PQR file of N, CA, C, O and H, with PARSE charges and radii, in Angstrom:
ATOM      1  N   MET A   1      80.175 104.981  95.823 -0.4000 1.5000
ATOM      2  CA  MET A   1      81.408 105.060  96.562 -0.0000 2.0000
ATOM      3  C   MET A   1      81.858 106.516  96.652  0.5500 1.7000
ATOM      4  O   MET A   1      82.570 106.997  95.770 -0.5500 1.4000
ATOM      5  N   PRO A   2      81.462 107.203  97.681 -0.5600 1.5000
ATOM      6  CA  PRO A   2      81.905 108.593  97.820  0.2800 2.0000
ATOM      7  C   PRO A   2      83.418 108.690  97.999  0.5500 1.7000
ATOM      8  O   PRO A   2      83.984 108.089  98.912 -0.5500 1.4000
ATOM      9  N   THR A   3      84.063 109.449  97.123 -0.4000 1.5000
ATOM     10  CA  THR A   3      85.495 109.710  97.241 -0.0000 2.0000
ATOM     11  C   THR A   3      85.682 110.938  98.105  0.5500 1.7000
ATOM     12  O   THR A   3      85.043 111.966  97.886 -0.5500 1.4000
ATOM     13  H   THR A   3      83.603 109.938  96.381  0.4000 1.0000
ATOM     14  N   ILE A   4      86.563 110.829  99.091 -0.4000 1.5000
ATOM     15  CA  ILE A   4      86.818 111.934 100.008 -0.0000 2.0000
ATOM     16  C   ILE A   4      87.948 112.803  99.496  0.5500 1.7000
ATOM     17  O   ILE A   4      87.849 114.030  99.488 -0.5500 1.4000
ATOM     18  H   ILE A   4      87.083 109.993  99.269  0.4000 1.0000
ATOM     19  N   ILE A   5      89.017 112.161  99.073 -0.4000 1.5000
ATOM     20  CA  ILE A   5      90.176 112.912  98.594 -0.0000 2.0000
ATOM     21  C   ILE A   5      91.036 112.011  97.721  0.5500 1.7000
ATOM     22  O   ILE A   5      91.061 110.793  97.898 -0.5500 1.4000
ATOM     23  H   ILE A   5      89.098 111.165  99.080  0.4000 1.0000
ATOM     24  N   ILE A   6      91.740 112.624  96.776 -0.4000 1.5000
ATOM     25  CA  ILE A   6      92.762 111.946  95.980 -0.0000 2.0000
ATOM     26  C   ILE A   6      94.045 112.735  96.179  0.5500 1.7000
ATOM     27  O   ILE A   6      94.094 113.939  95.931 -0.5500 1.4000
ATOM     28  H   ILE A   6      91.720 113.614  96.632  0.4000 1.0000
ATOM     29  N   GLU A   7      95.089 112.036  96.634 -0.4000 1.5000
ATOM     30  CA  GLU A   7      96.351 112.724  96.924 -0.0000 2.0000
ATOM     31  C   GLU A   7      97.503 111.749  96.717  0.5500 1.7000
ATOM     32  O   GLU A   7      97.493 110.637  97.243 -0.5500 1.4000
ATOM     33  H   GLU A   7      95.049 111.058  96.836  0.4000 1.0000
ATOM     34  N   GLY A   8      98.492 112.179  95.948 -0.4000 1.5000
ATOM     35  CA  GLY A   8      99.687 111.376  95.750 -0.0000 2.0000
ATOM     36  C   GLY A   8      99.428 110.005  95.161  0.5500 1.7000
ATOM     37  O   GLY A   8     100.159 109.056  95.444 -0.5500 1.4000
ATOM     38  H   GLY A   8      98.500 113.083  95.520  0.4000 1.0000
ATOM     39  N   GLY A   9      98.388 109.895  94.339 -0.4000 1.5000
ATOM     40  CA  GLY A   9      98.050 108.614  93.730 -0.0000 2.0000
ATOM     41  C   GLY A   9      97.166 107.731  94.601  0.5500 1.7000
ATOM     42  O   GLY A   9      96.777 106.641  94.180 -0.5500 1.4000
ATOM     43  H   GLY A   9      97.795 110.667  94.109  0.4000 1.0000
ATOM     44  N   PHE A  10      96.842 108.188  95.814 -0.4000 1.5000
ATOM     45  CA  PHE A  10      95.984 107.443  96.728 -0.0000 2.0000
ATOM     46  C   PHE A  10      94.578 108.037  96.698  0.5500 1.7000
ATOM     47  O   PHE A  10      94.412 109.257  96.702 -0.5500 1.4000
ATOM     48  H   PHE A  10      97.158 109.073  96.156  0.4000 1.0000
ATOM     49  N   ARG A  11      93.573 107.173  96.669 -0.4000 1.5000
ATOM     50  CA  ARG A  11      92.177 107.618  96.711 -0.0000 2.0000
ATOM     51  C   ARG A  11      91.560 107.129  98.011  0.5500 1.7000
ATOM     52  O   ARG A  11      91.590 105.936  98.311 -0.5500 1.4000
ATOM     53  H   ARG A  11      93.708 106.182  96.666  0.4000 1.0000
ATOM     54  N   LEU A  12      91.000 108.055  98.783 -0.4000 1.5000
ATOM     55  CA  LEU A  12      90.333 107.724 100.038 -0.0000 2.0000
ATOM     56  C   LEU A  12      88.830 107.758  99.799  0.5500 1.7000
ATOM     57  O   LEU A  12      88.302 108.748  99.293 -0.5500 1.4000
ATOM     58  H   LEU A  12      90.976 109.024  98.540  0.4000 1.0000
ATOM     59  N   PHE A  13      88.138 106.679 100.163 -0.4000 1.5000
ATOM     60  CA  PHE A  13      86.705 106.583  99.896 -0.0000 2.0000
ATOM     61  C   PHE A  13      86.058 105.620 100.878  0.5500 1.7000
ATOM     62  O   PHE A  13      86.747 104.901 101.602 -0.5500 1.4000
ATOM     63  H   PHE A  13      88.567 105.875 100.575  0.4000 1.0000
ATOM     64  N   PHE A  14      84.733 105.610 100.897 -0.4000 1.5000
ATOM     65  CA  PHE A  14      83.989 104.591 101.639 -0.0000 2.0000
ATOM     66  C   PHE A  14      82.823 104.135 100.784  0.5500 1.7000
ATOM     67  O   PHE A  14      82.451 104.803  99.819 -0.5500 1.4000
ATOM     68  H   PHE A  14      84.174 106.194 100.309  0.4000 1.0000
ATOM     69  N   TYR A  15      82.250 102.999 101.140 -0.4000 1.5000
ATOM     70  CA  TYR A  15      81.101 102.465 100.403 -0.0000 2.0000
ATOM     71  C   TYR A  15      79.814 103.018 101.004  0.5500 1.7000
ATOM     72  O   TYR A  15      79.673 103.104 102.224 -0.5500 1.4000
ATOM     73  H   TYR A  15      82.553 102.456 101.923  0.4000 1.0000
ATOM     74  N   SER A  16      78.898 103.382 100.155 -0.4000 1.5000
ATOM     75  CA  SER A  16      77.677 104.044 100.605 -0.0000 2.0000
ATOM     76  C   SER A  16      76.709 103.125 101.346  0.5500 1.7000
ATOM     77  O   SER A  16      75.748 103.613 101.940 -0.5500 1.4000
ATOM     78  H   SER A  16      79.013 103.312  99.164  0.4000 1.0000
ATOM     79  N   ASN A  17      76.930 101.827 101.328 -0.4000 1.5000
ATOM     80  CA  ASN A  17      76.008 100.909 102.002 -0.0000 2.0000
ATOM     81  C   ASN A  17      76.560 100.387 103.332  0.5500 1.7000
ATOM     82  O   ASN A  17      76.042  99.407 103.867 -0.5500 1.4000
ATOM     83  H   ASN A  17      77.711 101.430 100.845  0.4000 1.0000
ATOM     84  N   ASP A  18      77.585 101.014 103.863 -0.4000 1.5000
ATOM     85  CA  ASP A  18      78.236 100.532 105.086 -0.0000 2.0000
ATOM     86  C   ASP A  18      77.905 101.361 106.318  0.5500 1.7000
ATOM     87  O   ASP A  18      78.731 101.468 107.225 -0.5500 1.4000
ATOM     88  H   ASP A  18      78.006 101.810 103.428  0.4000 1.0000
ATOM     89  N   LYS A  19      76.735 101.938 106.367 -0.4000 1.5000
ATOM     90  CA  LYS A  19      76.337 102.792 107.480 -0.0000 2.0000
ATOM     91  C   LYS A  19      76.389 102.069 108.827  0.5500 1.7000
ATOM     92  O   LYS A  19      76.641 102.698 109.855 -0.5500 1.4000
ATOM     93  H   LYS A  19      76.065 101.850 105.630  0.4000 1.0000
ATOM     94  N   LYS A  20      76.157 100.778 108.832 -0.4000 1.5000
ATOM     95  CA  LYS A  20      76.094 100.041 110.092 -0.0000 2.0000
ATOM     96  C   LYS A  20      77.471  99.822 110.714  0.5500 1.7000
ATOM     97  O   LYS A  20      77.568  99.430 111.877 -0.5500 1.4000
ATOM     98  H   LYS A  20      75.953 100.267 107.997  0.4000 1.0000
ATOM     99  N   GLU A  21      78.527 100.069 109.960 -0.4000 1.5000
ATOM    100  CA  GLU A  21      79.882  99.892 110.485 -0.0000 2.0000
ATOM    101  C   GLU A  21      80.340 101.145 111.218  0.5500 1.7000
ATOM    102  O   GLU A  21      79.779 102.226 111.043 -0.5500 1.4000
ATOM    103  H   GLU A  21      78.449 100.388 109.015  0.4000 1.0000
ATOM    104  N   LEU A  22      81.360 100.981 112.035 -0.4000 1.5000
ATOM    105  CA  LEU A  22      82.012 102.137 112.642 -0.0000 2.0000
ATOM    106  C   LEU A  22      82.707 102.928 111.536  0.5500 1.7000
ATOM    107  O   LEU A  22      83.026 102.358 110.492 -0.5500 1.4000
ATOM    108  H   LEU A  22      81.816 100.102 112.177  0.4000 1.0000
ATOM    109  N   PRO A  23      82.950 104.231 111.736 -0.5600 1.5000
ATOM    110  CA  PRO A  23      83.585 105.028 110.683  0.2800 2.0000
ATOM    111  C   PRO A  23      84.923 104.435 110.237  0.5500 1.7000
ATOM    112  O   PRO A  23      85.756 104.053 111.059 -0.5500 1.4000
ATOM    113  N   TYR A  24      85.104 104.370 108.950 -0.4000 1.5000
ATOM    114  CA  TYR A  24      86.306 103.815 108.340 -0.0000 2.0000
ATOM    115  C   TYR A  24      86.541 104.501 107.009  0.5500 1.7000
ATOM    116  O   TYR A  24      85.716 105.294 106.554 -0.5500 1.4000
ATOM    117  H   TYR A  24      84.428 104.681 108.282  0.4000 1.0000
ATOM    118  N   VAL A  25      87.655 104.196 106.392 -0.4000 1.5000
ATOM    119  CA  VAL A  25      87.936 104.683 105.048 -0.0000 2.0000
ATOM    120  C   VAL A  25      88.742 103.615 104.321  0.5500 1.7000
ATOM    121  O   VAL A  25      89.606 102.963 104.908 -0.5500 1.4000
ATOM    122  H   VAL A  25      88.325 103.552 106.761  0.4000 1.0000
ATOM    123  N   HIS A  26      88.449 103.447 103.042 -0.4000 1.5000
ATOM    124  CA  HIS A  26      89.257 102.602 102.181 -0.0000 2.0000
ATOM    125  C   HIS A  26      90.272 103.508 101.502  0.5500 1.7000
ATOM    126  O   HIS A  26      89.966 104.645 101.145 -0.5500 1.4000
ATOM    127  H   HIS A  26      87.747 103.977 102.565  0.4000 1.0000
ATOM    128  N   VAL A  27      91.482 102.990 101.330 -0.4000 1.5000
ATOM    129  CA  VAL A  27      92.523 103.727 100.623 -0.0000 2.0000
ATOM    130  C   VAL A  27      92.973 102.851  99.461  0.5500 1.7000
ATOM    131  O   VAL A  27      93.450 101.733  99.656 -0.5500 1.4000
ATOM    132  H   VAL A  27      91.730 102.066 101.620  0.4000 1.0000
ATOM    133  N   GLN A  28      92.813 103.376  98.255 -0.4000 1.5000
ATOM    134  CA  GLN A  28      93.203 102.642  97.056 -0.0000 2.0000
ATOM    135  C   GLN A  28      94.473 103.256  96.496  0.5500 1.7000
ATOM    136  O   GLN A  28      94.599 104.476  96.394 -0.5500 1.4000
ATOM    137  H   GLN A  28      92.425 104.284  98.097  0.4000 1.0000
ATOM    138  N   TYR A  29      95.409 102.393  96.137 -0.4000 1.5000
ATOM    139  CA  TYR A  29      96.618 102.808  95.439 -0.0000 2.0000
ATOM    140  C   TYR A  29      96.841 101.815  94.318  0.5500 1.7000
ATOM    141  O   TYR A  29      97.097 100.636  94.563 -0.5500 1.4000
ATOM    142  H   TYR A  29      95.307 101.402  96.220  0.4000 1.0000
ATOM    143  N   GLN A  30      96.746 102.288  93.098 -0.4000 1.5000
ATOM    144  CA  GLN A  30      96.789 101.433  91.918 -0.0000 2.0000
ATOM    145  C   GLN A  30      95.728 100.340  92.068  0.5500 1.7000
ATOM    146  O   GLN A  30      94.545 100.661  92.182 -0.5500 1.4000
ATOM    147  H   GLN A  30      96.539 103.246  92.899  0.4000 1.0000
ATOM    148  N   SER A  31      96.109  99.071  92.073 -0.4000 1.5000
ATOM    149  CA  SER A  31      95.098  98.008  92.172 -0.0000 2.0000
ATOM    150  C   SER A  31      94.981  97.448  93.591  0.5500 1.7000
ATOM    151  O   SER A  31      94.285  96.457  93.810 -0.5500 1.4000
ATOM    152  H   SER A  31      97.070  98.810  91.980  0.4000 1.0000
ATOM    153  N   SER A  32      95.653  98.073  94.547 -0.4000 1.5000
ATOM    154  CA  SER A  32      95.623  97.616  95.944 -0.0000 2.0000
ATOM    155  C   SER A  32      94.687  98.486  96.769  0.5500 1.7000
ATOM    156  O   SER A  32      94.504  99.669  96.481 -0.5500 1.4000
ATOM    157  H   SER A  32      96.219  98.879  94.369  0.4000 1.0000
ATOM    158  N   VAL A  33      94.093  97.881  97.805 -0.4000 1.5000
ATOM    159  CA  VAL A  33      93.179  98.609  98.681 -0.0000 2.0000
ATOM    160  C   VAL A  33      93.422  98.181 100.120  0.5500 1.7000
ATOM    161  O   VAL A  33      93.630  97.002 100.407 -0.5500 1.4000
ATOM    162  H   VAL A  33      94.241  96.920  98.038  0.4000 1.0000
ATOM    163  N   ALA A  34      93.394  99.158 101.017 -0.4000 1.5000
ATOM    164  CA  ALA A  34      93.468  98.881 102.448 -0.0000 2.0000
ATOM    165  C   ALA A  34      92.294  99.589 103.115  0.5500 1.7000
ATOM    166  O   ALA A  34      91.803 100.604 102.622 -0.5500 1.4000
ATOM    167  H   ALA A  34      93.225 100.115 100.784  0.4000 1.0000
ATOM    168  N   LYS A  35      91.857  99.041 104.232 -0.4000 1.5000
ATOM    169  CA  LYS A  35      90.752  99.624 104.996 -0.0000 2.0000
ATOM    170  C   LYS A  35      91.297 100.041 106.355  0.5500 1.7000
ATOM    171  O   LYS A  35      91.991  99.271 107.020 -0.5500 1.4000
ATOM    172  H   LYS A  35      92.256  98.216 104.632  0.4000 1.0000
ATOM    173  N   PHE A  36      90.975 101.277 106.764 -0.4000 1.5000
ATOM    174  CA  PHE A  36      91.415 101.808 108.044 -0.0000 2.0000
ATOM    175  C   PHE A  36      90.213 102.248 108.870  0.5500 1.7000
ATOM    176  O   PHE A  36      89.325 102.940 108.372 -0.5500 1.4000
ATOM    177  H   PHE A  36      90.412 101.902 106.224  0.4000 1.0000
ATOM    178  N   TRP A  37      90.192 101.839 110.137 -0.4000 1.5000
ATOM    179  CA  TRP A  37      89.234 102.388 111.092 -0.0000 2.0000
ATOM    180  C   TRP A  37      89.687 103.804 111.403  0.5500 1.7000
ATOM    181  O   TRP A  37      90.874 104.115 111.295 -0.5500 1.4000
ATOM    182  H   TRP A  37      90.913 101.277 110.542  0.4000 1.0000
ATOM    183  N   ILE A  38      88.751 104.665 111.790 -0.4000 1.5000
ATOM    184  CA  ILE A  38      89.074 106.072 111.997 -0.0000 2.0000
ATOM    185  C   ILE A  38      89.407 106.410 113.445  0.5500 1.7000
ATOM    186  O   ILE A  38      90.366 107.142 113.692 -0.5500 1.4000
ATOM    187  H   ILE A  38      87.788 104.412 111.878  0.4000 1.0000
ATOM    188  N   HIS A  39      88.651 105.905 114.400 -0.4000 1.5000
ATOM    189  CA  HIS A  39      88.890 106.280 115.810 -0.0000 2.0000
ATOM    190  C   HIS A  39      89.165 105.061 116.654  0.5500 1.7000
ATOM    191  O   HIS A  39      88.214 104.349 116.980 -0.5500 1.4000
ATOM    192  H   HIS A  39      87.872 105.311 114.200  0.4000 1.0000
ATOM    193  N   PRO A  40      90.374 104.770 117.026 -0.5600 1.5000
ATOM    194  CA  PRO A  40      91.612 105.404 116.558  0.2800 2.0000
ATOM    195  C   PRO A  40      91.973 104.866 115.174  0.5500 1.7000
ATOM    196  O   PRO A  40      91.494 103.811 114.758 -0.5500 1.4000
ATOM    197  N   VAL A  41      92.814 105.603 114.478 -0.4000 1.5000
ATOM    198  CA  VAL A  41      93.240 105.167 113.149 -0.0000 2.0000
ATOM    199  C   VAL A  41      94.030 103.869 113.298  0.5500 1.7000
ATOM    200  O   VAL A  41      95.045 103.815 113.991 -0.5500 1.4000
ATOM    201  H   VAL A  41      93.203 106.460 114.815  0.4000 1.0000
ATOM    202  N   SER A  42      93.538 102.828 112.630 -0.4000 1.5000
ATOM    203  CA  SER A  42      94.220 101.532 112.664 -0.0000 2.0000
ATOM    204  C   SER A  42      93.854 100.747 111.416  0.5500 1.7000
ATOM    205  O   SER A  42      92.766 100.901 110.860 -0.5500 1.4000
ATOM    206  H   SER A  42      92.714 102.872 112.066  0.4000 1.0000
ATOM    207  N   LEU A  43      94.770  99.914 110.993 -0.4000 1.5000
ATOM    208  CA  LEU A  43      94.557  99.097 109.802 -0.0000 2.0000
ATOM    209  C   LEU A  43      93.561  97.985 110.109  0.5500 1.7000
ATOM    210  O   LEU A  43      93.736  97.228 111.064 -0.5500 1.4000
ATOM    211  H   LEU A  43      95.654  99.789 111.444  0.4000 1.0000
ATOM    212  N   ALA A  44      92.521  97.895 109.296 -0.4000 1.5000
ATOM    213  CA  ALA A  44      91.528  96.832 109.442 -0.0000 2.0000
ATOM    214  C   ALA A  44      91.818  95.678 108.481  0.5500 1.7000
ATOM    215  O   ALA A  44      91.642  94.510 108.826 -0.5500 1.4000
ATOM    216  H   ALA A  44      92.379  98.511 108.521  0.4000 1.0000
ATOM    217  N   ARG A  45      92.268  96.027 107.263 -0.4000 1.5000
ATOM    218  CA  ARG A  45      92.486  94.989 106.244 -0.0000 2.0000
ATOM    219  C   ARG A  45      93.398  95.553 105.159  0.5500 1.7000
ATOM    220  O   ARG A  45      93.347  96.742 104.843 -0.5500 1.4000
ATOM    221  H   ARG A  45      92.410  96.976 106.983  0.4000 1.0000
ATOM    222  N   ASN A  46      94.216  94.699 104.607 -0.4000 1.5000
ATOM    223  CA  ASN A  46      95.109  95.090 103.517 -0.0000 2.0000
ATOM    224  C   ASN A  46      94.988  94.087 102.386  0.5500 1.7000
ATOM    225  O   ASN A  46      95.133  92.882 102.590 -0.5500 1.4000
ATOM    226  H   ASN A  46      94.257  93.733 104.864  0.4000 1.0000
ATOM    227  N   LEU A  47      94.724  94.585 101.211 -0.4000 1.5000
ATOM    228  CA  LEU A  47      94.628  93.729 100.025 -0.0000 2.0000
ATOM    229  C   LEU A  47      95.645  94.203  98.989  0.5500 1.7000
ATOM    230  O   LEU A  47      95.286  94.819  97.985 -0.5500 1.4000
ATOM    231  H   LEU A  47      94.606  95.564 101.044  0.4000 1.0000
ATOM    232  N   GLY A  48      96.928  93.903  99.250 -0.4000 1.5000
ATOM    233  CA  GLY A  48      97.944  94.103  98.226 -0.0000 2.0000
ATOM    234  C   GLY A  48      98.936  95.226  98.406  0.5500 1.7000
ATOM    235  O   GLY A  48      99.887  95.309  97.630 -0.5500 1.4000
ATOM    236  H   GLY A  48      97.220  93.403 100.065  0.4000 1.0000
ATOM    237  N   MET A  49      98.771  96.094  99.382 -0.4000 1.5000
ATOM    238  CA  MET A  49      99.746  97.171  99.560 -0.0000 2.0000
ATOM    239  C   MET A  49     100.991  96.642 100.256  0.5500 1.7000
ATOM    240  O   MET A  49     100.914  95.812 101.162 -0.5500 1.4000
ATOM    241  H   MET A  49      97.998  96.028 100.013  0.4000 1.0000
ATOM    242  N   ASN A  50     102.147  97.144  99.809 -0.4000 1.5000
ATOM    243  CA  ASN A  50     103.378  96.781 100.500 -0.0000 2.0000
ATOM    244  C   ASN A  50     103.551  97.694 101.720  0.5500 1.7000
ATOM    245  O   ASN A  50     102.744  98.599 101.935 -0.5500 1.4000
ATOM    246  H   ASN A  50     102.210  97.818  99.073  0.4000 1.0000
ATOM    247  N   VAL A  51     104.579  97.465 102.504 -0.4000 1.5000
ATOM    248  CA  VAL A  51     104.782  98.194 103.755 -0.0000 2.0000
ATOM    249  C   VAL A  51     104.905  99.698 103.524  0.5500 1.7000
ATOM    250  O   VAL A  51     104.332 100.491 104.271 -0.5500 1.4000
ATOM    251  H   VAL A  51     105.234  96.730 102.330  0.4000 1.0000
ATOM    252  N   SER A  52     105.640 100.084 102.506 -0.4000 1.5000
ATOM    253  CA  SER A  52     105.818 101.507 102.199 -0.0000 2.0000
ATOM    254  C   SER A  52     104.491 102.164 101.817  0.5500 1.7000
ATOM    255  O   SER A  52     104.179 103.262 102.280 -0.5500 1.4000
ATOM    256  H   SER A  52     106.105  99.439 101.899  0.4000 1.0000
ATOM    257  N   GLU A  53     103.724 101.494 100.982 -0.4000 1.5000
ATOM    258  CA  GLU A  53     102.418 102.023 100.572 -0.0000 2.0000
ATOM    259  C   GLU A  53     101.475 102.119 101.764  0.5500 1.7000
ATOM    260  O   GLU A  53     100.737 103.095 101.894 -0.5500 1.4000
ATOM    261  H   GLU A  53     103.977 100.602 100.607  0.4000 1.0000
ATOM    262  N   LEU A  54     101.494 101.110 102.638 -0.4000 1.5000
ATOM    263  CA  LEU A  54     100.649 101.144 103.837 -0.0000 2.0000
ATOM    264  C   LEU A  54     101.021 102.303 104.741  0.5500 1.7000
ATOM    265  O   LEU A  54     100.140 102.951 105.306 -0.5500 1.4000
ATOM    266  H   LEU A  54     102.094 100.317 102.532  0.4000 1.0000
ATOM    267  N   ARG A  55     102.296 102.573 104.887 -0.4000 1.5000
ATOM    268  CA  ARG A  55     102.746 103.697 105.711 -0.0000 2.0000
ATOM    269  C   ARG A  55     102.227 105.019 105.138  0.5500 1.7000
ATOM    270  O   ARG A  55     101.734 105.872 105.876 -0.5500 1.4000
ATOM    271  H   ARG A  55     103.012 102.047 104.428  0.4000 1.0000
ATOM    272  N   LYS A  56     102.343 105.180 103.823 -0.4000 1.5000
ATOM    273  CA  LYS A  56     101.840 106.398 103.174 -0.0000 2.0000
ATOM    274  C   LYS A  56     100.326 106.496 103.314  0.5500 1.7000
ATOM    275  O   LYS A  56      99.793 107.576 103.570 -0.5500 1.4000
ATOM    276  H   LYS A  56     102.743 104.487 103.223  0.4000 1.0000
ATOM    277  N   ALA A  57      99.637 105.381 103.149 -0.4000 1.5000
ATOM    278  CA  ALA A  57      98.175 105.374 103.284 -0.0000 2.0000
ATOM    279  C   ALA A  57      97.772 105.754 104.703  0.5500 1.7000
ATOM    280  O   ALA A  57      96.870 106.568 104.901 -0.5500 1.4000
ATOM    281  H   ALA A  57     100.070 104.504 102.941  0.4000 1.0000
ATOM    282  N   SER A  58      98.436 105.166 105.682 -0.4000 1.5000
ATOM    283  CA  SER A  58      98.148 105.475 107.079 -0.0000 2.0000
ATOM    284  C   SER A  58      98.409 106.944 107.387  0.5500 1.7000
ATOM    285  O   SER A  58      97.623 107.587 108.083 -0.5500 1.4000
ATOM    286  H   SER A  58      99.168 104.505 105.521  0.4000 1.0000
ATOM    287  N   ASP A  59      99.506 107.468 106.872 -0.4000 1.5000
ATOM    288  CA  ASP A  59      99.826 108.890 107.069 -0.0000 2.0000
ATOM    289  C   ASP A  59      98.732 109.779 106.483  0.5500 1.7000
ATOM    290  O   ASP A  59      98.368 110.791 107.083 -0.5500 1.4000
ATOM    291  H   ASP A  59     100.144 106.945 106.307  0.4000 1.0000
ATOM    292  N   LEU A  60      98.208 109.408 105.317 -0.4000 1.5000
ATOM    293  CA  LEU A  60      97.126 110.188 104.708 -0.0000 2.0000
ATOM    294  C   LEU A  60      95.854 110.131 105.543  0.5500 1.7000
ATOM    295  O   LEU A  60      95.166 111.139 105.704 -0.5500 1.4000
ATOM    296  H   LEU A  60      98.504 108.586 104.830  0.4000 1.0000
ATOM    297  N   VAL A  61      95.546 108.962 106.069 -0.4000 1.5000
ATOM    298  CA  VAL A  61      94.352 108.828 106.910 -0.0000 2.0000
ATOM    299  C   VAL A  61      94.508 109.689 108.165  0.5500 1.7000
ATOM    300  O   VAL A  61      93.576 110.391 108.558 -0.5500 1.4000
ATOM    301  H   VAL A  61      96.106 108.144 105.939  0.4000 1.0000
ATOM    302  N   LEU A  62      95.664 109.635 108.781 -0.4000 1.5000
ATOM    303  CA  LEU A  62      95.910 110.474 109.962 -0.0000 2.0000
ATOM    304  C   LEU A  62      95.821 111.956 109.617  0.5500 1.7000
ATOM    305  O   LEU A  62      95.232 112.740 110.361 -0.5500 1.4000
ATOM    306  H   LEU A  62      96.421 109.065 108.462  0.4000 1.0000
ATOM    307  N   LYS A  63      96.403 112.332 108.493 -0.4000 1.5000
ATOM    308  CA  LYS A  63      96.400 113.733 108.055 -0.0000 2.0000
ATOM    309  C   LYS A  63      94.982 114.249 107.828  0.5500 1.7000
ATOM    310  O   LYS A  63      94.681 115.402 108.136 -0.5500 1.4000
ATOM    311  H   LYS A  63      96.882 111.695 107.888  0.4000 1.0000
ATOM    312  N   HIS A  64      94.115 113.399 107.292 -0.4000 1.5000
ATOM    313  CA  HIS A  64      92.767 113.828 106.906 -0.0000 2.0000
ATOM    314  C   HIS A  64      91.686 113.223 107.807  0.5500 1.7000
ATOM    315  O   HIS A  64      90.519 113.157 107.421 -0.5500 1.4000
ATOM    316  H   HIS A  64      94.359 112.462 107.042  0.4000 1.0000
ATOM    317  N   GLU A  65      92.070 112.789 108.993 -0.4000 1.5000
ATOM    318  CA  GLU A  65      91.132 112.115 109.899 -0.0000 2.0000
ATOM    319  C   GLU A  65      89.872 112.940 110.159  0.5500 1.7000
ATOM    320  O   GLU A  65      88.764 112.405 110.109 -0.5500 1.4000
ATOM    321  H   GLU A  65      93.018 112.843 109.306  0.4000 1.0000
ATOM    322  N   SER A  66      90.027 114.210 110.432 -0.4000 1.5000
ATOM    323  CA  SER A  66      88.866 115.067 110.713 -0.0000 2.0000
ATOM    324  C   SER A  66      87.953 115.183 109.502  0.5500 1.7000
ATOM    325  O   SER A  66      86.731 115.109 109.631 -0.5500 1.4000
ATOM    326  H   SER A  66      90.927 114.644 110.473  0.4000 1.0000
ATOM    327  N   LEU A  67      88.537 115.363 108.337 -0.4000 1.5000
ATOM    328  CA  LEU A  67      87.748 115.473 107.109 -0.0000 2.0000
ATOM    329  C   LEU A  67      87.013 114.170 106.815  0.5500 1.7000
ATOM    330  O   LEU A  67      85.850 114.197 106.411 -0.5500 1.4000
ATOM    331  H   LEU A  67      89.529 115.424 108.232  0.4000 1.0000
ATOM    332  N   ILE A  68      87.667 113.042 107.009 -0.4000 1.5000
ATOM    333  CA  ILE A  68      87.037 111.739 106.778 -0.0000 2.0000
ATOM    334  C   ILE A  68      85.824 111.580 107.684  0.5500 1.7000
ATOM    335  O   ILE A  68      84.745 111.199 107.229 -0.5500 1.4000
ATOM    336  H   ILE A  68      88.611 113.020 107.337  0.4000 1.0000
ATOM    337  N   LYS A  69      86.004 111.873 108.960 -0.4000 1.5000
ATOM    338  CA  LYS A  69      84.904 111.756 109.928 -0.0000 2.0000
ATOM    339  C   LYS A  69      83.769 112.710 109.568  0.5500 1.7000
ATOM    340  O   LYS A  69      82.596 112.343 109.646 -0.5500 1.4000
ATOM    341  H   LYS A  69      86.880 112.182 109.330  0.4000 1.0000
ATOM    342  N   GLU A  70      84.111 113.915 109.179 -0.4000 1.5000
ATOM    343  CA  GLU A  70      83.099 114.902 108.778 -0.0000 2.0000
ATOM    344  C   GLU A  70      82.298 114.403 107.575  0.5500 1.7000
ATOM    345  O   GLU A  70      81.070 114.485 107.569 -0.5500 1.4000
ATOM    346  H   GLU A  70      85.063 114.214 109.116  0.4000 1.0000
ATOM    347  N   LYS A  71      82.988 113.890 106.563 -0.4000 1.5000
ATOM    348  CA  LYS A  71      82.307 113.392 105.358 -0.0000 2.0000
ATOM    349  C   LYS A  71      81.454 112.165 105.680  0.5500 1.7000
ATOM    350  O   LYS A  71      80.366 112.004 105.127 -0.5500 1.4000
ATOM    351  H   LYS A  71      83.986 113.824 106.568  0.4000 1.0000
ATOM    352  N   TRP A  72      81.946 111.300 106.572 -0.4000 1.5000
ATOM    353  CA  TRP A  72      81.184 110.125 107.001 -0.0000 2.0000
ATOM    354  C   TRP A  72      79.869 110.573 107.648  0.5500 1.7000
ATOM    355  O   TRP A  72      78.793 110.085 107.303 -0.5500 1.4000
ATOM    356  H   TRP A  72      82.830 111.431 107.020  0.4000 1.0000
ATOM    357  N   ASP A  73      79.981 111.512 108.593 -0.4000 1.5000
ATOM    358  CA  ASP A  73      78.800 112.002 109.301 -0.0000 2.0000
ATOM    359  C   ASP A  73      77.821 112.696 108.360  0.5500 1.7000
ATOM    360  O   ASP A  73      76.611 112.503 108.478 -0.5500 1.4000
ATOM    361  H   ASP A  73      80.855 111.909 108.873  0.4000 1.0000
ATOM    362  N   GLU A  74      78.326 113.497 107.429 -0.4000 1.5000
ATOM    363  CA  GLU A  74      77.466 114.168 106.459 -0.0000 2.0000
ATOM    364  C   GLU A  74      76.715 113.146 105.602  0.5500 1.7000
ATOM    365  O   GLU A  74      75.509 113.269 105.394 -0.5500 1.4000
ATOM    366  H   GLU A  74      79.309 113.653 107.333  0.4000 1.0000
ATOM    367  N   TYR A  75      77.424 112.158 105.118 -0.4000 1.5000
ATOM    368  CA  TYR A  75      76.823 111.199 104.204 -0.0000 2.0000
ATOM    369  C   TYR A  75      75.785 110.316 104.888  0.5500 1.7000
ATOM    370  O   TYR A  75      74.730 110.032 104.320 -0.5500 1.4000
ATOM    371  H   TYR A  75      78.404 112.058 105.288  0.4000 1.0000
ATOM    372  N   PHE A  76      76.090 109.884 106.112 -0.4000 1.5000
ATOM    373  CA  PHE A  76      75.211 108.922 106.771 -0.0000 2.0000
ATOM    374  C   PHE A  76      74.224 109.560 107.759  0.5500 1.7000
ATOM    375  O   PHE A  76      73.502 108.848 108.457 -0.5500 1.4000
ATOM    376  H   PHE A  76      76.946 110.115 106.573  0.4000 1.0000
ATOM    377  N   SER A  77      74.191 110.866 107.818 -0.4000 1.5000
ATOM    378  CA  SER A  77      73.231 111.541 108.720 -0.0000 2.0000
ATOM    379  C   SER A  77      71.838 111.511 108.156  0.5500 1.7000
ATOM    380  O   SER A  77      70.910 112.028 108.776 -0.5500 1.4000
ATOM    381  H   SER A  77      74.777 111.444 107.251  0.4000 1.0000
TER
END
């Protein structure tokens, strides 16, 4: 599970065996995880985050969208 960034208690990562999927990132906060598609940034799945946490997670994905895509391409190239 390559970790892209840890910020404000949120960890952004993807699973190394998901090459066949479109670019995405998982965002973990404590014991909750949400999955976001990258282009365009949109929520794919939420497992336990409340609305406030989802907003912060989404903001982080938007903030680091270029870096996430770059790391995805590097890893799966």
